[in-house]
TILUM-397407 format. One record per residue: residue in three letters; x, y, z of N, C-alpha, C, O in turn; residue number from 1. Coordinates in Angstrom, 1 decimal, padded with zeros to 4 digits. Atoms other than C-alpha are relative to their C-alpha. Layout:
   rest      nc1      nc2      nc3     cac1     cac2     cac3      cc1      cc2      cc3      oc1      oc2      oc3    nr
    ALA        X        Y        Z        X        Y        Z        X        Y        Z        X        Y        Z   NUM
...
This chain:
   rest      nc1      nc2      nc3     cac1     cac2     cac3      cc1      cc2      cc3      oc1      oc2      oc3    nr
    UNK   -001.2    000.2   -000.5    078.2    095.1    094.8    000.8   -001.5    000.7    000.0   -002.4    000.8     1
    UNK   -000.5    001.5   -001.0    080.6    091.8    096.8   -000.5    000.9    001.1   -000.6    002.1    001.5     2
    UNK    000.7   -000.7   -001.9    079.0    092.1    100.2    001.8   -000.7    000.4    002.7   -001.3   -000.2     3
    UNK   -001.6    000.5   -000.7    082.2    091.4    102.5   -000.5   -002.1    000.7    000.3   -003.0    000.8     4
    UNK    000.4    001.6    000.0    080.2    087.8    103.4    000.6   -000.8   -000.7    001.4   -001.8   -000.5     5
    UNK   -000.3    001.0    001.8    080.6    086.7    099.6    001.0   -000.3   -000.1    001.3   -000.2   -001.4     6
    UNK   -001.4   -000.1   -000.1    084.2    086.0    100.3    000.6   -001.3   -000.9    001.8   -001.6   -000.5     7
    UNK    000.1    001.5    000.3    084.3    082.3    097.9    001.8   -000.5   -000.3    002.7    000.3   -000.7     8
    UNK   -000.9    000.2   -000.1    087.1    080.4    098.0    001.2    000.1    001.3    002.2   -000.5    001.7     9
    UNK   -000.9    000.7   -001.6    088.6    081.0    101.3    000.1    000.0    001.1   -000.5    000.5    002.1    10
    UNK   -000.6    001.1   -001.1    090.4    079.2    103.3    000.6   -000.1    001.5    001.7   -000.3    001.9    11
    UNK   -000.5    000.2   -001.3    090.3    079.3    107.0    001.3   -000.6    000.7    001.9   -000.1    001.7    12
    UNK   -001.3    000.5   -000.7    093.1    077.1    108.0    001.2    000.6   -000.7    002.4    000.3   -000.4    13
    UNK   -001.4   -000.8   -000.2    095.5    079.3    106.8    000.2    001.1    000.4    001.3    001.7    000.3    14
    UNK   -000.3   -001.5   -000.6    094.6    082.4    108.6    001.0   -000.3    000.7    001.3   -001.4    001.2    15
    UNK   -000.4   -000.2   -001.0    096.8    083.5    110.5   -000.3    001.5    001.4   -000.2    002.7    001.4    16
    UNK    000.3   -001.1   -001.1    095.6    085.0    114.2    000.7    000.9    000.8    000.3    001.8    001.5    17
    UNK   -000.3   -001.4   -000.5    098.1    086.9    115.1    000.3    000.7   -000.9    001.2    001.4   -000.5    18
    UNK    000.3   -001.3    000.9    097.9    089.2    112.0   -000.9    001.3    000.8   -001.0    002.5    000.9    19
    UNK    001.4   -001.5   -001.2    095.3    091.5    114.3    001.1   -000.1    000.5    002.1    000.2   -000.1    20
    UNK   -001.2   -000.3   -001.0    097.7    091.2    117.2    001.1    000.9   -001.0    001.3    002.0   -000.7    21
    UNK   -001.6   -000.9    000.3    100.8    092.6    115.2   -000.8    001.4   -000.6   -000.2    002.5   -000.4    22
    UNK    000.5   -001.8    000.9    098.5    095.8    113.4   -000.4    000.2    001.2    000.6    000.5    001.7    23
    UNK    001.1   -000.3   -001.2    096.5    096.3    116.3    001.7    000.5    001.4    001.3    000.7    002.5    24
    UNK   -000.7   -000.2   -000.9    099.8    097.2    118.4    001.0    000.9   -000.8    002.0    001.1   -000.1    25
    UNK   -000.7   -001.5    000.4    101.5    100.2    115.8   -001.7    000.7    000.1   -002.9    000.4    000.3    26
    UNK    000.7   -001.2    000.2    100.1    103.3    115.5   -000.8    000.0   -000.8   -000.7    000.1   -002.0    27
    UNK    001.2   -000.3    001.6    096.8    103.5    113.9   -001.0   -001.2    000.2   -002.2   -001.1   -000.1    28
    UNK    000.7    001.2    000.6    095.5    100.4    113.8   -000.4   -000.9    001.7   -000.6   -002.1    001.8    29
    UNK    000.2    000.6   -001.3    094.9    099.9    118.1   -001.8   -000.4   -000.1   -002.5   -001.4    000.2    30
    UNK    002.1    000.2    000.2    090.7    100.4    117.4    000.1   -001.0   -001.3    000.0   -000.5   -002.4    31
    UNK    000.3    001.0    001.8    090.7    097.5    114.3   -001.2   -000.5    001.1   -002.4   -000.2    001.0    32
    UNK    001.5    001.3   -000.5    088.4    095.1    116.8   -001.4    000.5    000.7   -002.5    000.1    001.1    33
    UNK    002.0   -000.8   -000.5    085.7    097.4    117.8   -000.7    000.3   -001.0   -001.8    000.9   -000.9    34
    UNK    001.1    000.1    001.6    084.4    097.3    114.2   -000.8   -000.6    000.1   -000.6   -001.8    000.3    35
    UNK    001.2    001.4    000.5    081.1    095.8    113.8   -000.3   -000.1   -001.1   -001.5   -000.3   -001.2    36
    UNK    000.5   -000.6    001.1    080.8    096.4    110.5   -001.4    000.2   -000.7   -002.2   -000.4   -001.5    37
    UNK    001.4   -000.6    000.2    078.1    098.5    110.4    000.0    000.9   -001.6   -001.0    001.3   -002.3    38
    UNK    000.1   -000.5    002.0    079.5    100.0    106.6   -000.1    001.3   -000.2   -000.3    002.0   -001.2    39
    UNK    000.1   -002.0    000.4    079.5    103.5    107.4    001.3    000.5   -000.8    001.4    001.6   -001.4    40
    UNK   -000.8   -000.3   -000.2    082.9    103.4    106.9   -000.3    000.2   -001.8   -000.3    001.2   -002.5    41
    UNK    000.6    000.0    002.1    081.7    102.2    102.6   -000.8    000.6   -000.7   -001.0    000.9   -001.9    42
    UNK    001.1   -000.7    000.9    078.9    104.0    102.6    000.5    001.7   -000.3   -000.2    002.5   -001.0    43
    UNK   -000.9   -001.4   -000.4    081.6    107.5    103.5    000.8    000.0   -001.7    001.1    000.9   -002.6    44
    UNK   -001.5    000.4    001.0    084.1    105.9    100.9   -001.0    000.8   -001.6   -002.1    000.8   -002.0    45
    UNK    000.6   -000.5    001.9    084.0    107.9    096.9    000.6   -000.9   -000.6    000.0   -001.0   -001.7    46
    UNK   -000.2    000.5    001.3    086.3    104.9    095.2   -000.4   -000.8   -000.2    000.3   -001.6   -000.8    47
    UNK    001.2    000.8    000.7    083.3    103.0    094.6   -001.0    000.3   -000.5   -002.1   -000.3   -000.4    48
    UNK    000.4   -000.4    000.6    082.1    104.6    093.1    000.4    001.0   -001.5   -000.3    001.7   -002.1    49
    UNK   -000.7    000.0    001.1    084.9    105.0    090.4    001.0   -001.4   -000.4    001.7   -001.5   -001.4    50
    UNK   -000.2    001.8    000.4    086.0    100.7    090.8   -001.2   -000.1    001.3   -001.0    000.2    002.5    51
    UNK    001.2    001.6   -001.7    082.5    098.6    093.3    000.4   -000.7    000.4   -000.1   -001.1    001.5    52
    UNK   -000.5    001.1   -000.8    084.6    096.2    093.9    001.0    000.2    000.7    001.6   -000.8    001.1    53
    UNK   -000.5   -000.2   -001.2    086.5    097.9    096.3   -001.2    000.3    001.3   -002.3    000.8    001.2    54
    UNK    000.5   -000.2   -000.8    085.5    098.0    100.0    000.7   -000.2    001.1    001.3   -001.1    001.5    55
    UNK   -001.2    000.2   -001.5    087.2    098.9    103.0   -000.6   -001.1    001.1    000.2   -001.7    001.9    56
    UNK    000.2    001.0   -000.9    084.6    096.5    105.1    000.8   -001.1   -000.3    001.6   -001.3    000.6    57
    UNK   -000.5    001.3    000.4    085.9    093.5    103.6    001.7    000.3    000.6    002.2   -000.3    001.5    58
    UNK   -000.8    000.3   -000.1    089.1    094.7    103.4    000.7   -000.3    002.5    001.3   -001.2    003.1    59
    UNK   -000.3    000.3   -001.8    089.5    095.3    108.0   -000.6   -002.0   -000.3    000.2   -002.9   -000.5    60
    UNK    000.2    001.3   -000.3    087.1    091.8    108.1    000.7   -000.8   -000.4    000.3   -002.0   -000.3    61
    UNK    000.0    001.3    001.1    089.3    089.9    105.9    001.9    000.3    000.8    002.8   -000.5    000.5    62
    UNK   -001.0    000.2   -000.7    092.5    091.3    108.3   -000.5   -000.3    001.7    000.3   -000.8    002.5    63
    UNK    000.2    000.7   -001.0    090.2    090.7    111.6   -000.5   -001.2    000.2   -000.5   -001.5    001.3    64
    UNK   -001.1    001.6    001.0    090.4    087.0    109.8    001.1   -000.7    000.2    001.5   -001.8    000.0    65
    UNK   -001.8    001.1    000.3    094.1    086.6    110.1   -000.1    000.0   -001.4    000.4   -001.1   -001.6    66
    UNK    000.1    000.6    001.4    093.6    086.5    105.9    001.3    001.2   -000.4    001.1    002.2   -001.2    67
    UNK   -001.2   -000.5    000.4    097.0    087.9    105.6    000.7    000.6   -001.2    000.9    001.7   -001.5    68
    UNK   -000.5    000.4    001.3    098.4    086.9    102.3   -001.3    000.8   -000.8   -001.1    001.7   -001.6    69
    UNK    001.3   -000.1    000.7    094.9    087.5    101.1   -000.1    001.6    000.1   -000.1    002.2   -000.9    70
    UNK    000.1   -001.6    000.7    094.7    091.4    101.9    001.3    000.5   -000.1    001.3    001.7   -000.4    71
    UNK   -001.7   -000.7    000.8    098.5    092.2    101.1    000.2   -000.1   -001.0    000.9    000.8   -001.4    72
    UNK   -000.2    000.7    000.8    098.3    090.2    098.3   -001.1    000.7   -001.2   -000.7    001.2   -002.3    73
    UNK    001.2   -000.3    001.0    094.8    091.2    096.4    000.2    001.2   -000.5   -000.3    001.3   -001.6    74
    UNK    000.3   -000.3    000.8    095.5    094.2    095.7   -000.7    001.6    000.2   -000.5    002.8   -000.3    75
    UNK    001.2   -001.2   -000.7    092.9    096.4    097.4    000.2    001.0    000.4   -000.2    002.0   -000.2    76
    UNK   -000.5   -000.7   -001.3    094.4    098.1    100.1    000.4    001.3   -000.8    000.2    002.4   -000.4    77
    UNK   -001.0   -001.3    000.9    096.5    100.3    096.7   -001.3    000.9   -000.4   -001.2    002.1   -000.7    78
    UNK    000.9   -001.5    000.5    092.9    101.8    095.7   -000.3    000.5    001.2   -001.4    000.9    001.0    79
    UNK    000.1   -001.6   -000.5    092.8    104.2    098.8    000.3    000.9    000.0    001.5    001.1    000.1    80
    UNK   -000.2   -001.3    000.8    092.4    107.4    098.0    001.3    000.7    001.5    002.2    001.4    001.4    81
    UNK   -000.6   -000.8   -000.8    093.7    108.2    101.6   -000.6    001.5    000.6    000.0    002.5    001.0    82
    UNK    001.4   -001.4    000.1    090.5    110.8    101.9   -000.4    000.3    002.0   -000.9    001.2    002.7    83
    UNK    000.4   -000.4   -001.9    090.1    110.1    105.8   -001.5    000.1   -000.1   -002.0   -000.1    001.0    84
    UNK    001.7    000.3   -000.2    085.9    110.1    104.8   -000.4   -001.1    001.1   -001.2   -001.0    002.0    85
    UNK    000.8    001.0   -000.8    085.7    106.8    106.5    000.6   -000.3    002.2    000.0   -000.9    003.1    86
    UNK   -000.6    000.0   -001.0    087.8    107.0    109.4   -000.8    001.7    000.9   -001.0    001.7    002.1    87
    UNK    000.5   -000.6   -000.7    086.2    110.7    110.2   -001.5   -000.5    000.4   -001.9    000.4    001.2    88
    UNK    001.2   -000.1   -000.1    082.4    109.1    110.3    000.0   -001.0    000.9   -001.1   -001.1    001.4    89
    UNK    000.6    001.8   -000.5    082.8    105.2    112.2   -000.4    000.3    000.9    000.5    000.8    001.6    90
    UNK    000.7   -000.2   -001.0    080.8    105.6    114.6    001.4   -001.2    001.4    001.0   -001.2    002.6    91
    UNK    000.2    000.8   -001.1    083.0    103.0    116.8    002.2    000.9    000.0    003.0    000.6    000.9    92
    UNK   -000.9   -000.5   -000.1    086.4    105.2    116.0    001.5   -000.6   -000.4    002.6   -000.3   -000.1    93
    UNK   -000.9    000.5    000.6    088.2    102.9    113.9    000.5    000.8   -000.8   -000.1    001.4   -001.7    94
    UNK   -001.0   -000.5    001.3    091.3    104.3    112.1    000.0   -001.1   -000.9    000.7   -002.1   -000.6    95
    UNK    000.1    000.8    000.5    089.9    102.7    109.0    001.5    000.7   -001.1    002.1   -000.3   -001.7    96
    UNK   -000.5   -000.5    000.9    092.4    105.1    106.6    001.8   -000.6    001.2    003.0   -000.6    001.0    97
    UNK   -001.5    000.0   -000.7    095.2    104.4    109.1    000.5   -001.7   -000.4    001.3   -002.1   -001.2    98
    UNK    000.1    001.5    000.2    094.9    100.6    109.2    000.5   -000.1   -001.4    001.5   -000.7   -001.6    99
    UNK   -000.5    000.3    002.2    095.4    100.6    105.0    001.0    000.1    000.1    001.8   -000.9    000.0   100
    UNK   -001.3   -000.3   -000.1    098.3    102.5    105.4    000.7   -000.8    000.5    001.4   -001.4   -000.4   101
    UNK   -000.6    001.4   -000.9    099.7    099.9    107.9   -000.2   -001.0   -001.4    000.7   -001.2   -002.2   102
    UNK   -000.1    001.0    000.9    098.4    097.4    105.5    001.3    000.0   -001.3    002.1   -000.9   -001.6   103
    UNK   -000.7   -000.6    000.8    100.1    099.3    102.8    001.7   -000.3   -000.4    002.3   -000.7   -001.3   104
    UNK   -001.4    000.0   -000.5    103.4    099.7    104.3    000.0   -001.5    000.0    000.8   -001.8   -000.9   105
    UNK   -000.2    001.2   -000.2    103.2    095.7    105.2    000.0   -000.4   -001.5    000.8   -001.4   -001.6   106
    UNK    000.2    000.6    001.4    102.7    094.9    101.5    001.1   -000.2    000.1    001.7   -001.2    000.1   107
    UNK   -001.0   -000.5    001.2    105.5    097.3    100.3    001.3   -000.5    000.3    002.2   -000.5   -000.6   108
    UNK   -000.9    000.8   -000.9    107.9    095.4    103.1    000.4   -000.7   -000.8    001.6   -000.6   -001.2   109
    UNK    000.1    000.9    000.6    107.2    092.6    101.3    000.3   -000.2   -001.5    000.5   -001.2   -002.1   110
    UNK   -000.3   -000.2    001.5    107.8    094.3    097.7   -001.8   -000.3   -000.5   -001.7    000.0   -001.7   111
    UNK    000.7   -000.1    000.6    104.1    093.9    096.9   -000.4    000.9    000.1   -000.7    001.4    001.2   112
    UNK    000.8   -001.2    000.5    102.9    096.9    094.8   -000.1    000.0   -000.7    000.5   -000.8   -001.4   113
    UNK    000.0   -000.1    001.4    102.1    097.9    092.2    000.8    000.7   -000.6    001.4    001.5    000.2   114
    UNK   -001.0   -000.2    000.5    104.3    098.8    089.4   -000.1    001.6    000.0    001.0    002.0   -000.5   115
    UNK   -000.4   -000.9    000.0    103.6    102.6    089.6    000.5    000.6    001.4    000.9    001.7    001.5   116
    UNK   -000.1   -000.5   -001.2    104.0    102.7    093.2    001.5   -000.3    000.2    002.2    000.0    001.2   117
    UNK   -002.0    000.2   -000.2    107.9    101.6    092.5    000.9    000.3   -001.1    002.1    000.2   -001.3   118
    UNK   -000.8   -001.2    000.4    108.3    103.9    089.9   -000.1    001.0    000.6    000.5    001.9    000.1   119
    UNK    000.3   -001.4   -000.5    107.4    106.6    092.0    001.2    000.2    001.4    001.9    001.2    001.6   120
    UNK   -000.7    000.0   -000.6    109.4    105.3    094.8    002.0    000.3   -000.2    002.8    000.8    000.6   121
    UNK   -001.2    000.4    000.5    112.5    104.7    092.7    000.1    001.5   -000.7    001.2    002.0   -000.8   122
    UNK   -000.5   -001.7    000.1    112.0    108.4    091.6    000.0    000.9    000.8    000.3    002.1    000.5   123
    UNK   -000.6   -000.7   -001.6    112.2    109.7    095.3    001.9   -000.2   -000.1    003.0    000.4   -000.1   124
    UNK   -001.9    000.1   -000.3    115.4    107.8    095.5    000.9    000.5   -000.7    002.0    000.9   -000.3   125
    UNK   -001.1   -000.8    001.1    117.1    109.1    092.2   -000.5    001.5    000.4    000.7    001.9    000.7   126
    UNK    001.0   -001.3    000.3    115.1    112.7    092.4    000.2    001.0    001.3    000.5    002.2    001.4   127
    UNK    000.9   -001.4   -001.0    114.2    114.1    095.7   -001.3   -000.1   -000.3   -002.0    000.6    000.4   128
    UNK    001.2   -000.6    000.4    111.0    113.9    094.0   -000.7   -001.0   -000.8   -000.1   -002.0   -001.2   129
    UNK    000.9    000.6    001.0    108.1    112.4    092.0    000.2    000.0   -001.2    000.4   -000.8   -002.2   130
    UNK   -000.1   -001.5    002.0    108.2    115.0    089.0    001.4    000.5    000.8    001.5    001.1    001.9   131
    UNK   -001.1   -001.2   -000.3    112.0    116.0    088.7   -000.6    001.1   -001.0   -001.3    000.9   -002.0   132
    UNK   -000.1   -001.4    000.0    112.0    119.7    088.3    001.4    000.0   -001.2    002.4   -000.8   -001.3   133
    UNK   -001.1   -000.5    000.9    114.3    121.4    085.2    000.1    001.2   -000.2   -000.9    001.9   -000.5   134
    UNK   -000.1   -001.1    000.0    115.7    124.3    085.0   -001.4    001.1   -001.6   -001.7    002.3   -001.9   135
    UNK    001.0   -000.4    000.7    113.0    124.6    082.2   -001.3   -000.1    000.9   -002.3    000.1    000.2   136
    UNK    001.3   -000.4   -000.9    110.1    124.7    084.8    000.6    001.3    000.7    000.1    002.4    000.6   137
    UNK   -000.4   -001.3   -000.4    112.3    127.2    086.6   -000.6    001.6   -000.7   -001.1    002.6   -000.3   138
    UNK    000.4   -002.0    000.6    112.0    130.3    083.6   -001.8   -000.6   -000.2   -002.5    000.2   -000.8   139
    UNK    002.3    000.2    000.2    107.7    129.0    083.4   -000.4    000.9    001.3   -001.1    001.9    001.2   140
    UNK   -000.2   -000.6   -001.1    108.3    129.9    087.0   -000.2    001.2    000.2   -001.2    001.7    000.7   141
    UNK   -000.8   -001.7   -000.2    110.2    133.3    086.8   -000.9    001.0   -001.1   -000.9    002.2   -001.2   142
    UNK    001.5   -000.3    001.1    107.4    134.0    084.1   -001.4    000.3    000.2   -002.3    001.0   -000.3   143
    UNK    001.5   -001.0   -000.9    105.0    134.1    086.4    000.4    001.1    001.2   -000.5    001.8    001.7   144
    UNK   -000.2   -001.1   -001.0    106.7    136.2    089.1    000.0   -000.9    000.9   -000.4   -000.4    002.0   145
    UNK   -000.3    000.9   -001.0    107.3    133.1    091.1    001.9   -000.7    000.3    002.8   -000.9   -000.5   146
    UNK   -001.5    000.0    000.4    110.5    132.1    092.5    000.5   -001.4   -000.3   -000.1   -002.5   -000.3   147
    UNK   -000.6    001.9    000.5    113.0    129.2    091.4   -000.3   -000.9    001.8   -000.3   -000.6    003.0   148
    UNK   -000.3    001.4   -001.0    112.8    125.4    093.1    001.0    000.1   -000.1    001.6    000.9   -000.9   149
    UNK   -001.9    000.8   -000.1    116.3    123.7    094.0   -000.8   -001.0   -001.3   -002.0   -001.4   -001.2   150
    UNK    000.1    001.5    001.0    116.1    121.1    090.8    000.7   -001.4    000.6    000.7   -002.3   -000.3   151
    UNK   -000.3    000.6   -000.5    117.6    118.9    093.3   -000.8   -000.2    001.0   -001.5    000.7    001.0   152
    UNK    000.6   -000.1   -001.7    115.9    118.0    096.9    001.4   -001.3    000.4    001.2   -002.4    000.1   153
    UNK   -001.1    000.8   -000.5    119.0    116.1    098.2   -000.4   -001.0    001.1   -000.2   -002.2    001.2   154
    UNK    000.3    000.3   -001.5    117.5    116.0    101.8   -000.9   -001.1    000.2   -000.8   -001.6    001.3   155
    UNK    000.1    000.9    000.2    115.2    113.3    100.8    000.0   -000.8   -000.4   -000.7   -001.8   -000.2   156
    UNK   -000.7    001.4    000.0    117.3    111.3    099.0    000.4   -000.5    000.9    000.0   -001.7    000.7   157
    UNK   -000.6    000.1   -000.7    119.3    111.0    102.3   -001.0   -001.2    000.6   -000.9   -002.5    000.7   158
    UNK    001.2    000.9   -001.2    116.2    109.9    104.4   -000.5   -001.7   -001.2   -001.1   -002.7   -000.8   159
    UNK    000.6    001.4    000.7    115.3    107.1    101.4    000.9   -000.5   -000.4    001.0   -001.2   -001.4   160
    UNK   -001.2    001.1    001.0    118.6    105.9    100.8    000.3   -001.2    001.1    000.3   -001.1    002.4   161
    UNK    000.4    001.8   -000.5    118.7    101.9    101.8    002.0    000.5    001.2    002.7   -000.5    001.4   162
    UNK   -001.8    000.0   -000.5    122.8    102.9    103.7   -000.3    000.0    001.3    000.6    000.0    002.2   163
Protein backbone atom coordinates (compact mmCIF):
# COMPACT_ATOMS: atom_id res chain seq x y z
CA UNK A 1 0.00 0.00 0.00
CA UNK A 2 1.22 3.45 -0.87
CA UNK A 3 2.27 5.32 2.27
CA UNK A 4 0.90 8.77 2.97
CA UNK A 5 4.40 10.23 3.27
CA UNK A 6 5.20 8.92 -0.20
CA UNK A 7 3.45 11.67 -2.15
CA UNK A 8 5.56 12.23 -5.27
CA UNK A 9 5.18 15.50 -7.09
CA UNK A 10 3.46 17.41 -4.31
CA UNK A 11 4.33 21.06 -4.31
CA UNK A 12 3.61 22.65 -0.96
CA UNK A 13 4.09 26.08 -2.53
CA UNK A 14 0.53 25.73 -3.85
CA UNK A 15 -0.84 24.60 -0.47
CA UNK A 16 -3.56 26.72 1.10
CA UNK A 17 -3.06 26.83 4.88
CA UNK A 18 -6.58 28.27 5.24
CA UNK A 19 -8.16 25.13 3.75
CA UNK A 20 -8.02 23.25 7.05
CA UNK A 21 -9.39 26.33 8.85
CA UNK A 22 -12.45 26.38 6.59
CA UNK A 23 -13.00 22.68 7.13
CA UNK A 24 -12.47 22.80 10.89
CA UNK A 25 -15.19 25.44 11.28
CA UNK A 26 -17.84 23.12 9.85
CA UNK A 27 -19.80 20.56 11.88
CA UNK A 28 -17.81 17.34 11.82
CA UNK A 29 -14.50 18.97 10.95
CA UNK A 30 -13.72 20.52 14.33
CA UNK A 31 -11.20 17.90 15.50
CA UNK A 32 -9.25 17.38 12.28
CA UNK A 33 -6.09 18.86 13.83
CA UNK A 34 -6.17 16.20 16.56
CA UNK A 35 -5.11 13.55 14.01
CA UNK A 36 -1.60 12.32 14.73
CA UNK A 37 -1.55 9.75 11.91
CA UNK A 38 -1.82 6.64 14.08
CA UNK A 39 -3.39 4.84 11.10
CA UNK A 40 -6.27 3.38 13.12
CA UNK A 41 -8.63 4.75 10.48
CA UNK A 42 -6.72 3.00 7.70
CA UNK A 43 -6.61 -0.26 9.66
CA UNK A 44 -10.38 -0.07 10.29
CA UNK A 45 -11.37 0.80 6.73
CA UNK A 46 -12.88 -1.96 4.54
CA UNK A 47 -12.23 -0.11 1.25
CA UNK A 48 -8.52 -1.11 0.92
CA UNK A 49 -9.73 -4.71 0.54
CA UNK A 50 -11.41 -3.55 -2.67
CA UNK A 51 -8.84 -0.95 -3.71
CA UNK A 52 -5.60 -0.93 -1.74
CA UNK A 53 -4.75 2.60 -2.89
CA UNK A 54 -7.58 4.14 -0.81
CA UNK A 55 -6.12 5.59 2.36
CA UNK A 56 -8.11 7.78 4.78
CA UNK A 57 -4.86 8.82 6.51
CA UNK A 58 -3.58 10.24 3.24
CA UNK A 59 -6.81 12.21 2.75
CA UNK A 60 -6.60 13.69 6.25
CA UNK A 61 -2.87 14.47 5.94
CA UNK A 62 -3.33 16.16 2.56
CA UNK A 63 -6.18 18.19 4.03
CA UNK A 64 -4.04 19.24 6.99
CA UNK A 65 -1.26 20.27 4.59
CA UNK A 66 -3.71 22.49 2.71
CA UNK A 67 -3.58 20.47 -0.51
CA UNK A 68 -7.13 21.44 -1.40
CA UNK A 69 -6.98 20.82 -5.14
CA UNK A 70 -5.36 17.41 -4.70
CA UNK A 71 -7.91 16.28 -2.13
CA UNK A 72 -10.96 17.55 -3.99
CA UNK A 73 -9.92 16.58 -7.48
CA UNK A 74 -8.07 13.27 -7.21
CA UNK A 75 -11.31 11.30 -6.72
CA UNK A 76 -10.27 9.20 -3.72
CA UNK A 77 -12.77 10.84 -1.37
CA UNK A 78 -15.56 9.25 -3.42
CA UNK A 79 -14.34 5.75 -2.53
CA UNK A 80 -15.36 6.22 1.12
CA UNK A 81 -18.38 4.04 1.88
CA UNK A 82 -19.42 6.12 4.89
CA UNK A 83 -19.41 3.07 7.17
CA UNK A 84 -18.00 5.05 10.15
CA UNK A 85 -15.58 2.25 11.13
CA UNK A 86 -12.68 4.73 11.10
CA UNK A 87 -14.56 7.35 13.04
CA UNK A 88 -15.77 4.92 15.69
CA UNK A 89 -12.21 3.71 16.36
CA UNK A 90 -10.25 6.97 16.19
CA UNK A 91 -8.47 7.39 19.54
CA UNK A 92 -8.43 11.18 19.07
CA UNK A 93 -12.12 11.52 18.25
CA UNK A 94 -11.46 12.78 14.72
CA UNK A 95 -14.65 12.52 12.69
CA UNK A 96 -12.93 10.99 9.66
CA UNK A 97 -16.14 9.96 7.86
CA UNK A 98 -17.73 13.34 8.50
CA UNK A 99 -14.62 15.11 7.22
CA UNK A 100 -14.66 13.04 4.04
CA UNK A 101 -18.36 13.89 3.65
CA UNK A 102 -17.51 17.60 4.00
CA UNK A 103 -14.80 17.17 1.36
CA UNK A 104 -17.28 15.43 -0.95
CA UNK A 105 -19.70 18.33 -0.48
CA UNK A 106 -16.96 20.84 -1.30
CA UNK A 107 -16.02 18.87 -4.41
CA UNK A 108 -19.66 18.60 -5.48
CA UNK A 109 -20.17 22.35 -5.08
CA UNK A 110 -17.34 22.80 -7.57
CA UNK A 111 -18.76 20.20 -9.96
CA UNK A 112 -15.91 17.77 -9.20
CA UNK A 113 -17.75 14.49 -8.75
CA UNK A 114 -17.84 11.17 -10.58
CA UNK A 115 -20.28 10.80 -13.47
CA UNK A 116 -22.28 8.18 -11.53
CA UNK A 117 -22.87 10.62 -8.66
CA UNK A 118 -23.97 13.29 -11.14
CA UNK A 119 -26.41 10.80 -12.69
CA UNK A 120 -27.84 9.95 -9.25
CA UNK A 121 -28.30 13.64 -8.45
CA UNK A 122 -30.08 14.18 -11.77
CA UNK A 123 -32.37 11.21 -11.09
CA UNK A 124 -33.18 12.67 -7.66
CA UNK A 125 -33.98 16.05 -9.19
CA UNK A 126 -36.17 14.54 -11.92
CA UNK A 127 -37.92 11.73 -10.04
CA UNK A 128 -37.41 12.45 -6.37
CA UNK A 129 -35.59 9.09 -6.15
CA UNK A 130 -32.45 7.48 -7.49
CA UNK A 131 -34.45 4.46 -8.64
CA UNK A 132 -37.72 5.50 -10.27
CA UNK A 133 -40.76 3.41 -9.38
CA UNK A 134 -43.68 2.66 -11.65
CA UNK A 135 -46.93 0.70 -11.64
CA UNK A 136 -45.03 -2.50 -12.42
CA UNK A 137 -43.15 -2.18 -9.09
CA UNK A 138 -46.42 -1.71 -7.22
CA UNK A 139 -47.98 -4.74 -8.96
CA UNK A 140 -45.04 -6.83 -7.68
CA UNK A 141 -45.58 -5.39 -4.20
CA UNK A 142 -49.29 -6.17 -4.37
CA UNK A 143 -48.56 -9.83 -5.19
CA UNK A 144 -46.47 -9.96 -2.01
CA UNK A 145 -49.24 -8.30 0.04
CA UNK A 146 -47.14 -5.17 0.49
CA UNK A 147 -48.67 -1.69 0.42
CA UNK A 148 -48.14 0.43 -2.70
CA UNK A 149 -45.42 3.07 -2.81
CA UNK A 150 -46.08 6.43 -4.44
CA UNK A 151 -44.50 6.50 -7.90
CA UNK A 152 -43.59 10.17 -7.56
CA UNK A 153 -41.79 11.84 -4.71
CA UNK A 154 -42.50 15.52 -5.12
CA UNK A 155 -41.23 16.47 -1.64
CA UNK A 156 -37.66 15.48 -2.57
CA UNK A 157 -37.98 17.30 -5.90
CA UNK A 158 -38.94 20.49 -4.04
CA UNK A 159 -36.01 20.14 -1.64
CA UNK A 160 -33.56 19.72 -4.52
CA UNK A 161 -34.99 22.36 -6.81
CA UNK A 162 -32.61 25.11 -7.72
CA UNK A 163 -35.25 27.81 -7.52
